[in-house]
Structure formats: structure tokens, C-alpha cells
C-alpha positions as CSV (number, residue, x, y, z in Angstrom):
1,M,-2.1,-1.0,8.0
2,A,-2.7,0.0,4.7
3,A,-3.6,-2.3,1.4
4,Q,-0.7,-3.0,-0.6
5,I,-0.3,-0.6,-3.4
6,H,1.9,-2.3,-6.0
7,E,4.7,0.2,-7.6
8,L,5.4,-0.7,-11.0
9,D,7.6,-0.3,-13.9
10,D,9.1,-1.4,-17.3
11,N,10.4,-4.1,-15.8
12,T,7.5,-5.3,-13.7
13,F,4.5,-4.1,-15.2
14,A,3.9,-7.0,-17.1
15,E,4.4,-9.4,-14.4
16,E,1.9,-8.2,-12.1
17,I,-0.8,-6.8,-14.8
18,L,-0.5,-8.4,-18.1
19,R,0.1,-11.8,-16.4
20,G,-1.9,-11.2,-14.0
21,S,-5.8,-12.7,-13.0
22,G,-8.7,-10.9,-12.0
23,P,-9.2,-7.6,-12.1
24,A,-6.4,-4.6,-11.4
25,V,-6.2,-0.7,-11.4
26,V,-3.6,1.1,-11.9
27,D,-2.9,4.9,-11.6
28,F,-0.2,6.6,-14.1
29,W,0.9,9.7,-12.0
30,A,4.1,12.0,-11.9
31,P,4.9,13.2,-8.1
32,W,4.9,16.8,-9.9
33,C,1.4,16.4,-11.5
34,G,-1.5,18.0,-8.7
35,P,-4.4,16.3,-9.9
36,C,-2.0,13.7,-9.4
37,R,-2.4,13.9,-5.8
38,Q,-5.8,14.7,-5.2
39,V,-6.2,10.8,-6.5
40,A,-3.4,9.2,-4.5
41,P,-6.0,9.0,-1.8
42,M,-8.4,7.7,-3.3
43,I,-6.8,4.9,-5.0
44,E,-5.4,4.2,-1.1
45,R,-8.9,4.4,-0.3
46,L,-10.0,1.8,-3.4
47,A,-6.9,-0.6,-1.9
48,E,-8.2,-1.3,1.3
49,E,-12.1,-1.2,0.3
50,Y,-11.1,-3.9,-2.5
51,E,-7.9,-5.4,-0.4
52,G,-8.1,-9.5,-1.6
53,Q,-10.2,-8.3,-4.4
54,V,-8.5,-6.0,-6.9
55,K,-4.9,-5.4,-7.4
56,V,-4.2,-1.6,-6.9
57,A,-1.0,-0.2,-8.7
58,K,0.5,2.6,-9.7
59,V,3.1,3.9,-12.2
60,N,5.0,6.8,-11.8
61,V,5.6,8.0,-15.5
62,D,9.0,9.7,-14.9
63,D,10.2,5.9,-14.1
64,A,8.2,4.1,-16.8
65,A,8.8,5.4,-20.6
66,S,7.4,2.7,-22.7
67,V,4.2,1.2,-20.6
68,P,2.3,4.9,-20.9
69,G,3.5,4.7,-24.4
70,Q,2.3,1.1,-24.9
71,Y,-1.1,2.7,-23.8
72,G,-1.1,6.1,-25.2
73,I,-1.7,8.0,-22.0
74,M,-0.8,11.6,-22.7
75,S,-2.1,12.8,-20.1
76,I,-1.9,12.6,-16.3
77,P,-3.6,11.4,-14.0
78,T,-4.9,8.8,-15.9
79,I,-6.6,5.4,-14.3
80,M,-6.9,1.9,-16.6
81,L,-9.2,-0.5,-15.3
82,F,-7.4,-4.7,-16.1
83,K,-9.3,-8.0,-16.0
84,D,-7.1,-10.5,-16.4
85,G,-4.3,-8.6,-18.2
86,E,-6.9,-6.9,-20.7
87,P,-7.5,-3.1,-21.1
88,M,-10.5,-2.5,-19.9
89,E,-11.3,1.0,-19.0
90,T,-9.5,4.3,-19.4
91,M,-10.5,7.6,-17.2
92,V,-7.7,10.6,-17.8
93,G,-8.1,13.3,-14.8
94,V,-9.2,13.1,-11.7
95,P,-12.1,10.3,-11.7
96,N,-15.1,10.4,-9.7
97,E,-14.9,7.6,-7.0
98,E,-18.3,6.4,-6.8
99,E,-17.8,5.7,-10.7
100,L,-15.0,4.1,-10.5
101,K,-16.3,1.8,-8.3
102,E,-19.3,1.7,-10.2
103,K,-16.5,0.0,-12.6
104,L,-14.8,-1.7,-10.6
105,N,-17.6,-3.1,-9.3
106,E,-18.4,-4.5,-13.1
107,L,-15.3,-6.2,-13.8
108,L,-16.1,-8.4,-10.0
């Protein structure tokens, strides 16, 4: 069974991420974005590897207008790391998976 990846939008983002506790990874993406498709398997691996320790979520920027605007997201993919609802790190483009894991481990 695949680990849970939360699909969030403007209505669910605050509840799941901003009011959440502990670390969270949020992937801002869109279905038409080629590099976003490269990031998707990495996000799935992170969800499995960090299951129970890190909340993993995706925000489709086509479906959520206000959340990407709130965080100044101009290009996708953008991956943001949160801890206890606070943005800690932003990575634009396709990240290096090891670097992403290092940053996540720092939040644990």
C-alpha cells in the first residue's frame, strides 16, 4: 500500500499544514508541468520513507489560487518544508533528492 499523500487546496491547506504539528513537505505542482512529473516519484518515495514522521502533501496550483500566491510561488515545481505550520525552506525546480532528505531530517 502506498503511503498517504494529502491532496490540498485553498480550503484544506490551513487545516492540514498551518495548524498541523511536526514537519510537512508540500509539493506545488500542475498536471501540465513536465518537471513536476519528474518530482512526483520522489514525493511518493518520501511519503513512504517518512510515513508517520512527516506529512507529505501536494497542491495543484491550477486548483488552488490563494495558497501559492500567499507564498509567492512563481514557478513550479516548488517544494516547501514546514515545521509546526511555519515555512522553513523553499526549493524551486527539481530538487536533489538527497539534499531534500537532509533538509527534512533537520526538521525531525
